[in-house]
C-alpha positions in Angstrom: -0.3 -7.8 -10.1 0.1 -7.4 -13.8 -2.0 -5.2 -15.9 -4.6 -7.2 -17.9 -4.7 -6.8 -21.6 -8.5 -6.9 -22.1 -11.3 -4.4 -21.2 -11.1 -2.5 -17.9 -13.6 -0.9 -15.5 -12.9 2.3 -13.7 -13.1 1.9 -9.9 -14.2 4.4 -7.4 -12.5 3.9 -4.0 -14.1 5.6 -1.0 -11.2 6.6 1.2 -13.2 6.2 4.5 -14.3 2.6 3.6 -10.7 1.7 2.5 -9.2 3.1 5.7 -11.7 1.2 7.9 -11.1 -2.1 6.1 -7.3 -1.7 6.1 -7.4 -1.0 9.8 -8.7 -4.6 10.3 -5.9 -6.1 8.2 -2.6 -7.5 9.2 0.6 -5.8 8.1 1.1 -8.5 5.5 -2.4 -8.0 4.1 -1.9 -4.2 3.9 1.5 -4.8 2.1 -0.3 -6.9 -0.5 -3.5 -4.8 -0.8 -2.2 -1.2 -0.9 -0.3 -1.5 -4.2 -3.3 -3.2 -5.9 -5.6 -0.4 -4.7 -3.2 2.1 -6.2 -3.2 0.2 -9.4 -7.0 -0.1 -9.7 -7.4 3.6 -8.9 -5.0 4.6 -11.6 -5.7 2.0 -14.3 -9.1 0.4 -13.4 -9.6 -3.3 -12.9 -9.3 -5.7 -15.8 -12.4 -7.6 -16.6 -10.4 -10.9 -16.6 -9.7 -10.4 -12.8 -13.4 -10.3 -11.9 -15.4 -13.2 -10.6 -19.1 -13.1 -9.9 -20.0 -13.2 -6.2 -22.4 -16.0 -5.2 -26.0 -15.0 -4.5 -25.5 -16.4 -1.0 -22.1 -17.2 0.3 -21.0 -20.1 2.5 -21.3 -17.8 5.6 -24.8 -16.6 4.6 -23.7 -13.3 3.1 -25.7 -12.0 0.2 -23.7 -10.2 -2.5 -25.7 -11.0 -5.6 -24.8 -8.6 -8.4 -21.4 -7.9 -7.0 -18.0 -9.1 -8.3 -14.8 -9.9 -6.6 -11.1 -10.5 -7.2 -8.4 -12.1 -5.2 -5.1 -10.6 -4.0 -2.6 -11.9 -5.1 -4.1 -13.2 -8.3 -5.5 -15.6 -9.1 -6.5 -17.1 -5.7 -4.8 -15.2 -2.9 -5.8 -15.1 0.7 -7.1 -11.5 0.4 -9.7 -10.0 -1.8 -11.9 -7.2 -2.9 -15.7 -6.9 -3.4 -17.0 -4.4 -6.0 -20.5 -3.3 -7.1 -21.8 -1.3 -9.9 -21.2 2.4 -9.3 -24.5 4.2 -9.7 -22.8 7.6 -9.4 -20.6 7.1 -12.5 -21.5 8.5 -15.9 -20.4 5.4 -17.6 -20.1 1.7 -16.6 -17.8 1.6 -13.5 -17.4 -0.2 -10.2 -17.1 1.0 -6.6 -15.0 -0.9 -4.1 -17.2 -1.9 -1.2 -14.9 -4.1 0.8 -11.3 -5.2 0.8 -9.4 -7.4 3.3 -8.4 -10.8 4.5 -10.2 -13.9 5.9 -11.7 -14.9 2.6 -13.7 -18.1 2.9 -12.4 -20.8 0.6 -14.9 -22.9 -1.4 -14.5 -25.6 1.3 -16.0 -23.1 3.8 -12.8 -22.9 5.9 -11.4 -19.5 6.8 -7.9 -18.3 6.1 -8.0 -16.5 9.4 -10.6 -16.9 12.1 -9.8 -13.6 13.9 -11.0 -11.3 11.1 -14.4 -10.8 9.4 -14.7 -12.1 5.9 -14.4 -9.6 3.1 -17.9 -10.7 2.1 -19.4 -9.8 5.5 -17.7 -6.4 5.3 -19.1 -6.0 1.8 -22.6 -6.6 3.0 -22.2 -4.0 5.7 -20.7 -1.5 3.2 -23.4 -1.8 0.5 -24.5 1.6 1.9 -21.6 3.2 -0.2 -23.4 2.6 -3.5 
């Protein structure tokens, strides 16, 4: 992924959450995701990458108020869900889920063996 030129948000990554999510991923997913996580830890996430999560997803998940981005950009088969980081001293985000099996707008899954990153995100809202 290339670094965006506009505003950026710091991202807090909870190592336990990341490890749990990566354990569910395929080798290909981890190979795509890990460098992006390193980049957003170091540089933050560019505003231009972020897309608002739907209030209610195709699979019934509720992530209103969260944002997401896809890996690889702009519309890859893996993604990340982030929420506002209430522990940060300034506006920042916390990674609540990352992984594969993103539902496409048609409602079809990329992979039917893995939970969607949105369903993982709903479970992991406890992080924030």
